[in-house]
All heavy atoms as an XYZ file, in Angstrom:
742
protein
N       0.791     -1.206      0.057
C       0.000     -0.048     -0.064
C       0.815      1.272     -0.036
O       1.694      1.368      0.724
C      -0.837     -0.009      1.259
C      -1.934      1.047      1.268
S      -3.043      0.563      2.609
C      -3.987      1.947      2.671
N       0.701      2.230     -0.966
C       1.494      3.361     -0.999
C       1.347      4.321      0.211
O       0.213      4.388      0.835
C       1.098      4.081     -2.339
C      -0.263      3.536     -2.535
C      -0.366      2.185     -1.912
N       2.476      4.865      0.544
C       2.316      5.947      1.612
C       1.654      7.200      1.252
O       2.003      7.609      0.195
C       3.737      6.183      2.122
C       3.720      7.035      3.315
C       5.140      7.260      3.861
C       5.115      8.234      5.097
N       6.342      8.695      5.543
N       0.790      7.726      2.120
C      -0.015      8.976      1.722
C       0.907     10.116      2.230
O       1.496     10.055      3.339
C      -1.320      8.953      2.465
C      -2.166      7.797      1.923
C      -2.005     10.372      2.328
C      -3.429      7.634      2.745
N       1.114     11.035      1.294
C       1.948     12.206      1.651
C       1.087     13.179      2.630
O      -0.056     13.439      2.328
C       2.372     12.956      0.457
C       3.360     12.157     -0.430
O       4.130     11.354      0.152
N       3.383     12.399     -1.696
N       1.758     13.678      3.680
C       1.004     14.531      4.454
C       0.728     15.910      3.697
O       1.379     16.278      2.779
C       2.017     14.918      5.606
C       3.238     14.323      5.206
C       3.001     13.329      4.090
N      -0.372     16.564      4.166
C      -0.706     17.878      3.658
C      -0.406     18.982      4.757
O      -0.866     18.823      5.807
C      -2.132     17.834      3.174
C      -2.420     16.897      2.005
C      -3.931     17.068      1.541
C      -4.218     16.384      0.236
N      -3.824     15.137     -0.155
N       0.229     20.021      4.182
C       0.459     21.166      5.067
C      -0.271     22.341      4.641
O      -0.352     22.697      3.479
C       2.058     21.401      5.043
C       2.870     20.260      5.485
C       3.294     19.358      4.483
C       3.259     20.203      6.772
C       4.095     18.303      4.899
C       3.983     19.074      7.096
C       4.499     18.234      6.252
N      -0.711     23.164      5.742
C      -1.417     24.360      5.327
C      -1.289     25.333      6.464
O      -1.423     24.933      7.645
C      -2.964     24.091      5.197
C      -3.781     25.292      4.901
C      -5.321     24.918      4.894
O      -5.736     23.757      5.115
O      -6.061     25.871      4.665
N      -0.944     26.627      6.180
C      -0.884     27.667      7.170
C      -2.313     28.088      7.507
O      -2.931     28.481      6.663
C      -0.010     28.810      6.727
C       1.426     28.395      6.595
C      -0.103     30.035      7.727
C       2.430     29.413      6.042
N      -2.725     27.886      8.776
C      -4.095     28.196      9.192
C      -4.182     29.657      9.518
O      -5.192     30.263      9.209
C      -4.535     27.311     10.357
C      -4.519     25.850     10.067
C      -5.499     25.546      8.922
C      -6.874     25.176      9.462
N      -7.783     24.700      8.367
N      -3.263     30.224     10.155
C      -3.259     31.602     10.585
C      -1.873     32.208     10.820
O      -0.939     31.443     11.046
C      -4.135     31.878     11.868
O      -3.582     31.289     12.843
N      -1.693     33.467     10.710
C      -0.366     34.110     10.964
C      -0.579     35.549     11.516
O      -1.611     36.166     11.266
C       0.455     34.110      9.699
C      -0.235     34.869      8.527
C      -0.081     36.194      8.429
C      -1.086     34.141      7.731
C      -0.647     36.953      7.394
C      -1.775     34.833      6.669
C      -1.570     36.171      6.519
O      -2.189     36.797      5.613
N       0.353     35.918     12.249
C       0.289     37.356     12.732
C       0.617     37.406     14.283
O       1.585     36.839     14.738
N      -0.103     38.339     14.933
C       0.043     38.473     16.399
C      -0.809     37.614     17.152
O      -1.937     37.383     16.847
C      -0.193     39.967     16.713
C       0.629     41.007     16.049
C       0.156     42.387     16.322
C       1.989     40.833     16.481
N      -0.348     37.066     18.308
C      -0.994     36.012     19.042
C      -1.047     36.375     20.537
O      -0.108     37.246     20.961
C      -0.335     34.614     18.907
C      -0.612     33.986     17.503
C       0.250     34.313     16.482
C      -1.619     33.108     17.470
C       0.058     33.819     15.272
C      -1.854     32.589     16.201
C      -1.031     32.885     15.156
O      -1.361     32.281     13.860
N      -1.812     35.715     21.305
C      -1.804     35.851     22.698
C      -0.536     35.104     23.212
O       0.125     34.413     22.423
C      -3.022     35.156     23.401
O      -3.047     33.866     23.019
C      -4.285     35.870     23.089
N      -0.102     35.317     24.444
C       1.124     34.730     24.936
C       1.074     33.196     24.816
O       0.073     32.550     25.058
C       1.401     35.034     26.313
N       2.172     32.511     24.401
C       2.301     31.104     24.290
C       2.908     30.637     25.467
O       3.997     30.919     25.977
C       3.127     30.802     23.059
C       3.336     29.370     22.748
C       2.345     28.341     22.759
C       4.549     28.723     22.430
N       2.787     27.197     22.356
C       4.258     27.404     22.167
C       5.894     29.182     22.197
C       5.146     26.439     21.873
C       6.781     28.173     21.987
C       6.367     26.844     21.682
N       2.402     29.489     26.026
C       2.740     28.781     27.171
C       3.390     27.375     26.647
O       2.558     26.531     26.273
C       1.752     28.569     28.272
C       1.196     29.874     28.772
C       0.154     29.721     29.844
C      -0.421     30.994     30.192
N      -1.785     31.253     29.850
N       4.728     27.315     26.619
C       5.379     26.134     26.136
C       4.802     24.738     26.796
O       4.643     23.820     26.156
C       6.789     26.097     26.287
C       7.573     26.996     25.341
C       9.019     26.906     25.540
N       9.724     27.964     24.763
C      10.348     27.684     23.695
N      10.381     26.601     23.179
N      10.893     28.689     23.073
N       4.531     24.841     28.110
C       4.183     23.704     28.863
C       2.696     23.355     28.613
O       2.327     22.151     28.878
C       4.416     23.823     30.320
C       3.699     24.897     30.998
C       4.247     26.371     30.773
O       5.322     26.530     30.312
O       3.422     27.325     31.160
N       1.940     24.176     28.026
C       0.628     23.899     27.791
C       0.307     23.183     26.327
O       1.078     23.556     25.367
C      -0.266     25.146     27.735
O      -1.635     25.007     27.474
N      -0.693     22.360     26.258
C      -1.080     21.847     24.889
C      -1.889     22.801     24.144
O      -1.977     22.649     22.865
C      -1.776     20.529     25.087
C      -0.973     19.356     25.649
C      -1.752     18.053     25.744
C      -0.774     16.973     26.253
N      -1.544     15.736     26.091
N      -2.404     23.801     24.825
C      -3.212     24.764     24.145
C      -2.425     25.770     23.316
O      -1.386     26.254     23.797
C      -4.035     25.529     25.110
C      -5.133     26.375     24.528
C      -6.053     27.055     25.517
O      -6.390     26.324     26.522
O      -6.470     28.165     25.396
N      -2.708     25.969     22.059
C      -2.066     26.932     21.169
C      -2.484     28.375     21.499
O      -3.601     28.575     21.968
C      -2.354     26.612     19.756
C      -1.801     25.279     19.322
C      -2.162     25.012     17.814
C      -0.249     25.211     19.439
N      -1.720     29.322     21.241
C      -2.060     30.723     21.405
C      -3.239     31.109     20.499
O      -3.385     30.494     19.388
C      -0.895     31.548     21.225
C      -0.002     30.778     20.403
C      -0.304     29.282     20.758
N      -3.974     32.081     20.753
C      -5.046     32.527     19.972
C      -4.607     33.741     19.065
O      -3.807     34.596     19.571
C      -6.281     33.068     20.917
C      -6.727     31.941     21.852
C      -7.497     30.881     21.086
C      -7.994     29.868     22.093
N      -7.817     28.605     21.851
N      -5.015     33.757     17.871
C      -4.692     34.893     17.062
C      -5.456     36.148     17.540
O      -6.560     36.200     17.870
C      -5.136     34.496     15.443
C      -4.671     35.598     14.467
C      -6.674     34.385     15.404
C      -3.254     35.609     14.200
N      -4.654     37.210     17.502
C      -5.187     38.573     17.937
C      -5.369     39.375     16.640
O      -6.252     40.221     16.534
C      -4.260     39.239     18.895
C      -4.317     38.591     20.292
C      -3.392     39.344     21.223
O      -2.339     39.783     20.870
N      -3.866     39.546     22.469
N      -4.427     39.336     15.743
C      -4.422     40.149     14.498
C      -3.694     39.458     13.343
O      -2.546     39.030     13.518
C      -3.806     41.552     14.738
C      -3.877     42.451     13.585
C      -3.310     43.766     13.884
C      -3.312     44.746     12.750
N      -2.719     46.019     12.970
N      -4.322     39.265     12.250
C      -3.641     38.787     11.047
C      -2.829     39.882     10.413
O      -3.404     40.885     10.034
C      -4.684     38.220     10.050
C      -5.490     36.987     10.484
N      -4.895     35.750     10.390
C      -6.676     36.827     11.104
C      -5.765     34.882     10.899
N      -6.771     35.538     11.354
N      -1.529     39.692     10.353
C      -0.687     40.733      9.875
C       0.665     40.132      9.482
O       1.069     39.073     10.025
C      -0.502     41.873     10.864
O       0.200     42.966     10.310
C       0.196     41.530     12.090
N       1.385     40.852      8.568
C       2.686     40.545      8.267
C       3.623     41.592      8.850
O       4.903     41.442      8.834
C       2.960     40.496      6.692
C       2.155     39.310      5.961
C       2.364     39.567      4.465
C       2.619     37.968      6.384
N       3.112     42.579      9.374
C       3.894     43.657     10.021
C       3.944     43.480     11.568
O       2.928     43.597     12.224
C       3.388     45.107      9.748
C       3.377     45.401      8.308
O       4.332     45.140      7.586
N       2.246     45.914      7.747
N       5.132     43.117     12.021
C       5.279     42.788     13.439
C       6.050     43.789     14.079
O       7.262     44.133     13.813
C       6.106     41.447     13.593
C       5.281     40.332     12.788
C       6.112     40.989     15.004
C       3.958     40.050     13.113
N       5.544     44.558     15.178
C       6.332     45.518     15.871
C       7.490     44.826     16.633
O       7.378     43.803     17.273
C       5.309     46.140     16.901
C       4.225     45.198     16.866
C       4.250     44.339     15.700
N       8.645     45.519     16.525
C       9.851     45.001     17.257
C       9.840     45.471     18.655
O      10.520     46.411     19.049
C      11.210     45.492     16.512
N       9.094     44.875     19.513
C       8.935     45.228     20.942
C       8.983     43.878     21.671
O       8.588     42.842     21.301
C       7.555     45.922     21.069
C       7.349     47.196     20.405
C       5.944     47.648     20.485
O       5.212     47.099     21.253
O       5.583     48.597     19.708
N       9.590     44.052     22.950
C       9.698     42.925     23.856
C       8.271     42.519     24.250
O       7.434     43.457     24.501
C      10.533     43.351     25.056
C      12.071     43.527     24.652
C      10.426     42.292     26.206
C      12.900     44.052     25.750
N       7.991     41.297     24.248
C       6.707     40.773     24.740
C       5.679     40.573     23.657
O       4.646     40.072     23.937
N       6.029     40.905     22.408
C       5.174     40.722     21.335
C       5.189     39.321     20.826
O       6.307     38.753     20.541
C       5.440     41.747     20.106
C       4.652     41.315     18.871
C       5.208     43.124     20.524
N       4.140     38.604     20.801
C       4.064     37.193     20.335
C       3.627     37.173     18.949
O       2.562     37.667     18.636
C       3.203     36.366     21.312
C       3.228     34.941     21.110
C       4.501     34.283     21.670
O       4.752     34.457     22.936
O       5.249     33.647     20.937
N       4.384     36.411     18.175
C       3.980     36.364     16.664
C       4.413     35.077     16.135
O       5.236     34.335     16.736
C       4.687     37.538     15.815
C       6.179     37.427     15.819
C       6.821     36.726     14.713
C       6.911     37.991     16.898
C       8.126     36.698     14.778
C       8.289     37.896     16.816
C       8.904     37.320     15.681
N       3.806     34.760     14.985
C       4.224     33.457     14.353
C       3.102     33.012     13.502
O       2.356     33.823     12.936
N       2.898     31.619     13.286
C       1.873     31.076     12.501
C       1.451     29.685     13.004
O       2.297     29.072     13.784
C       2.212     31.055     10.977
C       3.427     30.093     10.724
C       3.186     28.864     10.290
C       4.781     30.532     10.761
C       4.298     27.995     10.083
C       5.774     29.773     10.467
C       5.568     28.401      9.986
N       0.352     29.301     12.650
C      -0.153     27.960     13.031
C      -0.209     27.106     11.721
O      -0.849     27.497     10.810
C      -1.515     27.999     13.683
C      -1.273     28.643     15.148
C      -2.026     26.597     13.932
C      -2.509     28.815     15.956
N       0.543     26.003     11.797
C       0.580     25.151     10.581
C      -0.242     23.925     11.029
O      -0.120     23.254     11.959
C       2.044     24.657     10.444
C       2.349     23.643      9.380
C       2.156     24.335      8.008
C       3.730     23.185      9.445
N      -1.137     23.507      9.963
C      -1.947     22.317     10.088
C      -1.146     21.237      9.239
O      -0.718     21.418      8.205
C      -3.251     22.621      9.360
O      -3.970     21.391      9.313
N      -1.073     20.046      9.860
C      -0.511     18.791      9.204
C      -1.616     17.787      9.132
O      -1.977     17.284     10.285
C       0.782     18.378      9.926
C       1.270     17.285      9.265
C       1.765     19.465     10.131
N      -2.010     17.339      8.039
C      -3.060     16.324      7.908
C      -2.326     15.137      7.315
O      -1.576     15.173      6.276
C      -4.134     16.762      6.888
C      -4.889     17.941      7.342
C      -6.007     17.640      8.326
C      -6.841     18.937      8.444
N      -7.782     18.811      9.544
N      -2.633     13.952      7.896
C      -1.971     12.725      7.509
C      -0.553     12.582      7.668
O       0.110     11.873      6.958
N      -0.039     13.156      8.713
C       1.450     13.223      8.974
C       1.943     12.499     10.257
O       3.007     12.620     10.707
N       1.031     11.640     10.801
C       1.354     10.925     12.088
C       2.662     10.167     11.949
O       2.798      9.459     10.916
C       0.299     10.043     12.480
C       0.470      9.356     13.862
C      -0.607      8.617     14.311
C      -0.458      8.002     15.718
N      -1.585      7.342     16.202
N       3.560     10.354     12.831
C       4.904      9.691     12.743
C       5.926     10.402     12.074
O       7.094     10.041     12.057
N       5.598     11.526     11.348
C       6.599     12.328     10.674
C       7.299     13.236     11.653
O       6.789     13.471     12.759
C       5.864     13.211      9.560
C       5.307     12.421      8.467
C       6.150     11.782      7.466
O       7.333     12.232      7.447
O       5.777     10.818      6.907
N       8.475     13.699     11.191
C       9.231     14.725     11.978
C       9.399     16.027     11.267
O       9.762     15.961     10.140
C      10.603     14.099     12.397
C      11.499     15.114     13.161
C      10.549     12.749     13.218
N       8.963     17.054     11.914
C       9.129     18.363     11.306
C      10.461     18.987     11.776
O      10.792     19.050     12.909
C       7.990     19.374     11.807
C       6.578     19.047     11.479
C       5.574     20.103     12.078
C       6.480     18.947      9.929
N      11.316     19.374     10.790
C      12.514     20.128     11.090
C      12.168     21.550     10.815
O      11.648     21.847      9.789
C      13.606     19.674     10.137
C      14.138     18.199     10.464
O      14.277     17.941     11.632
O      14.251     17.475      9.503
N      12.534     22.491     11.680
C      12.243     23.886     11.434
C      13.381     24.805     11.765
O      14.261     24.469     12.606
C      10.956     24.368     12.227
C      11.066     24.377     13.737
C      11.576     25.393     14.431
C      10.798     23.069     14.547
C      11.749     25.336     15.835
C      10.921     23.074     15.916
C      11.386     24.183     16.505
N      13.414     25.869     11.156
C      14.411     26.953     11.307
C      13.694     28.346     11.213
O      13.075     28.556     10.230
C      15.514     26.818     10.207
S      16.677     28.141     10.448
N      13.831     29.006     12.294
C      13.183     30.446     12.302
C      14.298     31.429     12.276
O      14.971     31.588     13.347
C      12.286     30.559     13.587
C      11.213     29.471     13.557
C      11.680     31.929     13.573
C      10.500     29.458     14.863
N      14.522     32.024     11.137
C      15.588     32.960     10.981
C      14.969     34.341     11.285
O      13.986     34.748     10.683
C      16.101     32.939      9.499
C      17.457     33.524      9.437
O      17.992     34.004     10.448
O      18.082     33.550      8.288
N      15.584     35.123     12.108
C      15.099     36.285     12.659
C      16.017     37.406     12.444
O      17.250     37.130     12.203
C      14.618     36.225     14.049
C      15.880     35.554     14.908
N      16.927     36.179     15.274
C      16.043     34.294     15.394
C      17.740     35.465     15.883
N      17.218     34.313     15.989
N      15.640     38.700     12.549
C      16.555     39.792     12.427
C      17.576     39.701     13.633
O      17.283     39.048     14.722
C      15.657     41.068     12.665
C      14.371     40.714     12.313
C      14.300     39.192     12.649
N      18.800     40.241     13.505
C      19.779     40.012     14.537
C      19.322     40.816     15.892
O      18.841     41.818     15.793
C      21.052     40.694     14.025
C      20.736     40.934     12.566
C      19.262     40.869     12.391
N      19.657     40.068     16.959
C      19.350     40.642     18.280
C      20.322     39.943     19.271
O      20.700     38.779     19.168
C      17.958     40.522     18.801
C      17.422     39.132     19.135
C      17.455     38.610     20.337
C      16.837     38.418     18.137
C      17.030     37.394     20.666
C      16.442     37.180     18.404
C      16.523     36.669     19.613
N      20.757     40.730     20.265
C      21.726     40.184     21.143
C      20.971     39.222     22.345
O      20.002     39.547     22.799
C      22.421     41.337     21.785
C      21.403     42.403     21.695
C      20.612     42.121     20.526
N      21.876     38.219     22.759
C      21.414     37.463     23.908
C      21.910     38.294     25.256
O      22.261     39.388     25.123
C      21.959     36.090     23.919
C      23.502     36.075     24.006
O      24.187     37.031     24.291
O      24.090     34.923     23.763
N      21.692     37.677     26.329
C      22.043     38.295     27.655
C      23.465     38.767     27.797
O      23.793     39.672     28.516
C      21.643     37.458     28.812
C      20.157     37.202     28.931
C      19.743     36.043     29.618
O      20.687     35.197     30.047
O      18.488     35.799     29.867
N      24.393     37.977     27.065
C      25.801     38.374     27.101
C      26.315     39.222     25.951
O      27.433     39.546     25.877
C      26.650     37.123     27.171
O      26.451     36.324     25.992
N      25.241     39.642     25.140
C      25.677     40.592     24.057
C      25.941     39.981     22.712
O      26.182     40.558     21.752
N      26.021     38.582     22.710
C      26.325     37.806     21.465
C      25.078     37.868     20.642
O      23.919     37.735     21.252
C      26.768     36.485     21.767
C      27.988     36.339     22.550
C      29.182     36.872     21.791
O      29.259     36.650     20.569
O      30.067     37.526     22.363
N      25.159     37.884     19.258
C      24.035     37.783     18.418
C      23.482     36.435     18.483
O      24.128     35.360     18.362
C      24.524     38.235     16.947
C      24.942     39.604     16.926
C      23.320     38.043     15.968
C      23.899     40.654     17.411
N      22.103     36.323     18.564
C      21.435     34.983     18.657
C      21.395     34.291     17.342
O      21.197     34.938     16.308
C      20.037     35.186     19.144
C      19.975     35.647     20.592
S      20.222     34.365     21.799
C      18.911     33.210     21.468
N      21.712     33.013     17.252
C      21.553     32.254     15.999
C      20.047     32.048     15.678
O      19.154     32.276     16.571
C      22.207     30.932     16.272
C      22.048     30.750     17.749
C      22.146     32.212     18.361
N      19.711     31.594     14.549
C      18.271     31.319     14.174
C      17.932     30.165     15.163
O      18.668     29.342     15.634
C      18.363     30.708     12.740
C      19.585     31.289     12.174
C      20.591     31.502     13.285
N      16.602     30.076     15.430
C      15.955     29.158     16.224
C      15.803     27.849     15.407
O      15.089     27.947     14.321
C      14.689     29.529     16.838
C      14.781     30.817     17.712
C      13.928     31.962     17.411
C      15.581     30.907     18.703
C      13.966     33.017     18.084
C      15.703     32.079     19.471
C      14.855     33.110     19.118
N      16.331     26.777     15.729
C      16.067     25.468     15.030
C      15.631     24.380     15.871
O      15.789     24.404     17.205
C      17.420     25.074     14.276
O      18.337     24.879     15.336
C      17.903     26.042     13.366
N      14.987     23.335     15.386
C      14.460     22.237     16.131
C      13.829     21.286     15.301
O      13.594     21.319     14.153
N      13.381     20.216     16.019
C      12.573     19.200     15.383
C      11.340     18.909     16.288
O      11.324     19.203     17.512
C      13.354     17.881     15.315
O      13.747     17.374     16.551
C      14.482     17.961     14.314
N      10.217     18.543     15.678
C       9.023     18.196     16.334
C       8.397     16.888     15.919
O       8.232     16.890     14.669
C       8.104     19.393     16.282
C       7.025     19.451     17.444
C       7.399     19.978     18.631
C       5.829     18.799     17.258
C       6.461     20.008     19.645
C       4.938     18.800     18.365
C       5.257     19.431     19.461
O       4.307     19.397     20.491
N       8.020     16.117     16.725
C       7.398     14.861     16.246
C       5.895     15.091     16.084
O       5.152     15.535     17.012
C       7.656     13.674     17.261
C       7.049     12.416     16.925
C       7.688     11.712     15.961
C       5.981     11.936     17.624
C       7.122     10.351     15.595
C       5.431     10.761     17.301
C       6.037      9.891     16.242
N       5.342     14.675     14.954
C       3.922     14.764     14.652
C       3.230     13.533     15.284
O       3.493     12.338     14.828
C       3.561     14.927     13.164
C       2.109     14.874     12.920
C       4.280     16.094     12.590
N       2.388     13.730     16.302
C       1.834     12.583     16.954
C       0.384     12.228     16.725
O      -0.218     11.392     17.372
C       2.009     12.849     18.479
C       1.323     14.066     18.995
O       0.564     14.583     18.271
N       1.674     14.438     20.217
N      -0.226     12.933     15.706
C      -1.567     12.541     15.227
C      -1.732     12.933     13.907
O      -0.848     13.609     13.153
C      -2.521     13.290     16.086
O      -2.505     14.746     15.771
N      -2.813     12.451     13.234
C      -3.067     12.658     11.773
C      -3.733     13.997     11.487
O      -3.922     14.417     10.288
C      -3.945     11.529     11.180
C      -2.973     10.376     10.783
O      -1.959     10.432     10.235
N      -3.436      9.096     11.052
N      -4.177     14.702     12.590
C      -4.717     16.001     12.434
C      -3.995     16.857     13.387
O      -4.444     17.036     14.590
C      -6.258     15.995     12.659
C      -6.959     17.279     12.237
O      -6.186     18.158     11.750
O      -8.147     17.398     12.474
N      -2.966     17.475     13.140
C      -1.954     18.119     14.019
C      -1.774     19.587     13.753
O      -1.795     19.959     12.542
C      -0.589     17.403     13.851
C       0.469     17.852     14.826
C       0.457     17.434     16.121
C       1.517     18.612     14.333
C       1.494     17.826     16.997
C       2.439     19.088     15.256
C       2.444     18.632     16.602
N      -1.747     20.419     14.708
C      -1.495     21.830     14.636
C      -0.174     22.192     15.388
O       0.060     21.708     16.450
C      -2.606     22.666     15.282
C      -4.017     22.441     14.559
C      -5.099     23.244     15.370
C      -3.928     22.970     13.131
N       0.623     22.959     14.704
C       1.934     23.328     15.176
C       2.147     24.870     15.269
O       1.772     25.463     14.197
C       3.056     22.783     14.244
C       4.508     23.120     14.570
C       5.198     22.512     15.610
C       5.096     24.116     13.816
C       6.425     22.797     15.910
C       6.397     24.386     14.034
C       7.065     23.767     15.194
N       2.554     25.425     16.312
C       2.736     26.907     16.510
C       4.337     27.238     16.380
O       5.053     26.623     17.074
C       2.184     27.515     17.705
C       2.394     28.960     17.922
C       1.755     29.875     17.131
C       3.356     29.415     18.855
C       1.966     31.252     17.251
C       3.535     30.763     18.988
C       2.895     31.680     18.241
């Protein structure tokens, strides 16, 4: 039986309520926009829907404008992997 390819779709993007990493609940969209103010505490991003992707691994890289860490060094892009644990999955 041939493997079904997962389908990816961006559900929303823009400004969101605060995201709590430890919670399973995703942040709520506050405003759909591509213009993000460069202010501390502004939560932004997108929600990706993955259909038919159970068992797949998402590799991601979030490249951002340069900003310093606590020691003054420029932060590298945020990278990581995430395991898709269901066939109807949402990723923030």
